[in-house]
N, C-alpha and C positions, 0 to 999 in steps of 0.2 A: 485351536489357534488363539495366541495370547490377543487381549487388547490392545490396539495402537495406544502409545502414549506419545504426544508430540510435545516439543516444548512451547511453551504460552508467553507470547509478550502481550502489553496492553499498550493502547496509543494514549498519549497525553491530551488526544483530543478530548477526552473524556472527564479531563480534569481542569477546567477552566481556572486560571488563575494560580496554578500550582506549580512551584518551582521544581528543581530537579531532585532535591531531598525529598520532598513530599511525595514526589510521584514514585520514587523509590521505595519508600515506606508503603504505599499504597500496593506496589507490585508484589512486594515480597509478603505483604498480608494476605495476598489473593492467590499466592502460589506460582506465581511468575518466575520465569527466567530472564526476561529481557523486556525492554521498554522501544515503543516505537515513538520516536520523538518528533512532534510536531514542530515545525519550524516556523515560530512565531514569537514576537516579544512576550506575548501573555504567559507563555511557559517556561520563560528565560534563555530559550534556545532558538536562534535566529542567524541569519546571515551577516548582521551588524554586530554580533559578539566579538570582541576580541580575543587574541592568542591565549591570555590568561584566563579569560572566562571559559574558553571551550576545554582547557587543560581542567581546570576546576570540576566542569561539568564531568567530563571523562571520568577524572578520578573518583567523583563521589559515585558514580554509577558503578565502577570497576569494585570501588571499597564496598558496595552494598552486596557485591556478589552477583551483579546482575550484567548483562550484555546490551550493548546499543544494538538493536536488530535492524533498524533502519532511521532514516531521517525522514519525514513526511515532508515533502516540499511541496510547492505550490506552481512550479512551473508548468505552462501549458504548450507542451511540445508540437502541437498540431496548430498552435492559434493564428489567425491571419492577422500578424503582426511582423515587424521587420525582424529578419534574422539576428541582426544585431543584439537586438533587445533582449530576445529568448534567450540567445546563446549566453549573453552577459549573467541573466538570472540564474540559467542552468549551470554555467561554470562554479557561480558563487556557492550553488547548493552542494555543487560535488566536492568542492573544498570542505564547506561544513561536514558533510558527510564522513570525509575522510579525517578530518581532525577529531572527530568525536569517536572514530573507530568503527563506523558503521558501515558492514558489507553492502548495505542497499542505500538508495535514495528513489524515494516514491515521487513520481511525476504524474501529472493528468495529460490526457491527451488535448481537451479542451478546443476542439476545432469549432465547436458552436454550432454545428448546421446538423444535428440529430445523428443517428448512429452510422458510425463508420464516415462520417464527414458531409454526408447530405449531399446538399447542393452544391458542395465545394468544387465539383467538375470530377473527371475520371481520366484514365488513361486505358484507351481500349486494348493495348497490347497485354499490359498487366494486369487489368482490373483493379487499378489503385485510383483513389480519389485525390486531388490535388493537397488535401490534407495529410494524407498518407505520404506523398511525396515530401511536403515540408517536414513532418515530424521525421522523416527517414533521414532526410538530409541533415538535419541537426544534430540527429544521435549519431550518425556518422562522424560528425565534426568534433564531437566531444568524447567520442570512443578511446582515443590514446591517453587523454588526460584522465578519464575515468578508470580506465584499466590501469594505468600507470601508478594510480593511487589507492588501487584495488577496491573501487565501489563499481557495482553495476546498477546502471539505470533501469528502475523498473516503472513501466507504464502501467496505470492501474486500469482496470476495466471499470470505465467511469464516462460519465457525458456522451460526447460525440461517438466514442469507441467502447460501448457499454457491454460487448459480449469478447467471449474467448475468440471468434472468428474474426472480429474487427482489430483485435489488438494484435493477433498473430499475423494478419495481414500486413501492419505496420511495421513489426518486427522483422518479418521475413524481408520485406523491401529494405529496410535498414542494413541488415547482413553482418551485424557485428556482435554475435551471441556472447562474445567474450566480456562485452561491458553492457549488455542491456537483459531484459528479461522482462517478466509482468509480475503484477500484484493481483490476484484473483480475489477480487470484493464480491463477495457472494450475493449480495443484495443486487446488485446492477446487474450481473448476468441473469439472475432470475426475472428481475423486471424487464428485461428485454427479450424475455420468451426464450432462453437459453437454458437448456436441463444440464444439471452438474455434470453428468458424463459426458455430453457434448464439449463444455467448457474446458474439462480435463483434457480431452482428446485435442483440441485445439492448442492447448497451451502445454501439452506434456514438452518437458525439456526447458521450458520458459520461465515457470513458475517460482519465482524468488521467495515469496511466501503468501499465506492464505489469510484474508482478512473475514472474520465471521462478525455477525450481529444479525439482528431480528427486528422485524419492523411491522406496524399493523397491516400494512397491503402493500401491493405495488404502487397505488396512487397516494397513499397516505404514508410514508416513509417514517413516520415518528416511531422514534424507537423503544422497542419493547423487551423484556426480559427474554433470554433465548429461550426457543421453544413456544412460545405463546403466541407468536406472530404467523406471518406468511411464508416467510423464508424456508425453503426446504432443507433445513439444517442435517436432518437427519440422512436425507439423501447425499449431501455434500460429503458427510463424515463416511459413509458407506462406499462411495467412489473412491475416496483419499485411501482408505483401508484397503480397498481392492487391489488398488494400483500401487500399493507399498509406498505411499508418499513419506517422506522422512524429513520434510521442512519443517518450517516454523509456521504456527497459527498465531495470529494477533487479533485480539477482541477489539474493534473499533467502536467505542459508544460515545455517540456525537452529542455529549452534552453541552458542548461550545455552542452548537445550533439548536438545540432542545434543552435551555436551562431548567424546563419544569420537571425533566425526567430525573429518574431517581440517581444517587451518586454511584459512580463505576465500582465502588468496593462492594456493592449489593449484589453487582451483576458479575463480578468475577468469580465466585464460587461455581455458578453455571458454565462459565466457560472453562474453568479447571477441568470441571467433570466432563465436558464435550471433547475436550483436547486429551482426555485420559488421565487418571490419577486426581487426586485430590490434595487437600492441605495436611 
């Protein structure tokens, strides 16, 4: 059996202060096929960007021979906030993703009460928390817009819904698979005690892409070079290969939050090797 080779993107979260042109150069030098664009003014791509700026960013990336894998947004779809507030942010991020030609928009659950919504309450009939219900309602509300603009809204395994099981529960409640899905962040599922095989089983059919990273440990999430920390990356790779995964891998090197770590350019060769192939 041949070794798998997955298309690789790199998140601009690992490139604080870098604009689109510099991000493209870093991605190309690291053997990437795409970019995961953080929606933030620090990187020059954000919801306040005017139409001309969006077109310039899209043209620059395409001209470099790269694809925009996703816009990494910051909407918290399960947040205990007014629907109008959350939906306004979500619609703006969907529009940004569509204008940049991204097939995916990453969002967070963000219920704020621990795994699965914690003390947010529950639905005895469906086993849903109030946070699940909020998120599902909001995802349904934007589904026509997202699908119409060619964007899938992907809920990351993160914060209040840090396992595949928790994200799947939310997505099943929304019941709009044509417009939604999941980002499998391998750090957070592991930190929450879910084995890679279980995560994949829970999210099979929902995964838009997989974010890889390594960290010191479950309690200390300081980034470290791939293969030197506690995240079971070998197990993740084996699961993806065994299940014939054909989607994207994205390296999320969190240098914005941990400015003391090495530049992402030093981490990309190991990510390219992990995803198959080399420069």
